[in-house]
C-alpha angles and dihedrals in degrees: 000000000000090000090050093053090046088052091050091048091049092051092050091048090051090050091050092048091049091050090050092051091049091050091051094049102036129037102242129162104263092213092056091044090052089052090052093048092046092050093049092047091052092049091049089049090056091043093054096034092062089060089066110095092203093055092046090053092051092049090049092053089056092044093052092047095054135013088209090057090046090056097036100052097064090047085071083079085078088071094075090051092049090050090050096042099047093040093051096038093240101113117142132167094226090056091047090048093051093050093045090051091048090054097042103044100066091041093052090048092055099039094094089060098046096103094060137058116252108256101160140007118271135184092262090056091053092045091050091050090050090049089054098045106035100060090052097046093042094049094240091140094061117120095044105091102032107151126130082354138326105314105204097177094073090068097063091041090056089045089059094046094048094040094049091049093046097051103027098041107023101029095034091218114179126208097033091129094207103182133140099193126077136239120199091256091053091057093046094048091043092054094043093052091045089054091047093052093044092054091056106022100051096052090043092049092049091047092051092047091240093115129048119188112238107184115201138134121273124187120233090241093054091048093048093047092049092045093051094047092047092047093053102038104030113015100045095046094047095042091049091054102037102033110018094043112016101035090039093053093043092054090050091049098050109089104188141031126022095337095183092054095045092047091049092050095046094047090048092052091050090047090052093047090053088068096056092093093068112104130298086049121245091031098191094167091058091044092051094050091043091052089050090049089048089061090059094041089050092047091054089050093046094053097042103027086213127106093222092077100051091038090056091050090047094048092049092050093050094043094050089046091050095054105033110021 
């Protein structure tokens, strides 16, 4: 727990330093900037807080005791938006309504199952996962955080907060492995699975014409910044949904045969199919490579049972792709 709070403190310090640098370089209204920093700090607090098993157990006790508490507690996530919106002068009822609906829909879907531990996947689980993923990928949460411009990264951060609450607290799903910090084994498995995918995925992508090598120099600082941003806003949200929740539930649901392998394969196929909507539609090349990548992400999750390992593999793949392909 001490390490978690140190991580949270480090994240908040980084946010404050970044805000200070922005204020020094660009003339921004300090009140609006303070609202932005406060909002981000509150969201990060929720993000990290849900990695604490003790806090999750306390939230679950309240959720089991009362359905109104189960629904009301995640609506506290509206507070960061209200701080941001009123502080930046961008408040609107449609934006508040969209965010409230995004929080409430997956919780309402899972409320009937809150008294029992998740033992297999059901239609409400799938519907809740879709309710978490579709609004983010389809851009339905745009127009909420709009100062100083459209801030996309808040959407996946809220996806993680709502998804972790929905399946850890309400659904009582074990084995999700929702962690943000690394152990030595997470780093090793993350790097090994990244190397494995690169050996197959890069030649295949070049052969299919999906990838084109673009050699150019990248500083270590640029690479580290992109890797961190990708880890937090892309890799953790997607690995939570596709590995920590979907693959986890599929493995629990399969009753015969090599369950880990079947769950890994099915989750990877679904992960690949989720990329078909990228232009040109249907983008089967992207879906094929994403499914292949999903095998390595899922393998990192299977061996470590922690999201840090597959999220590191995922972030490395996306960062290398961003700079060189």
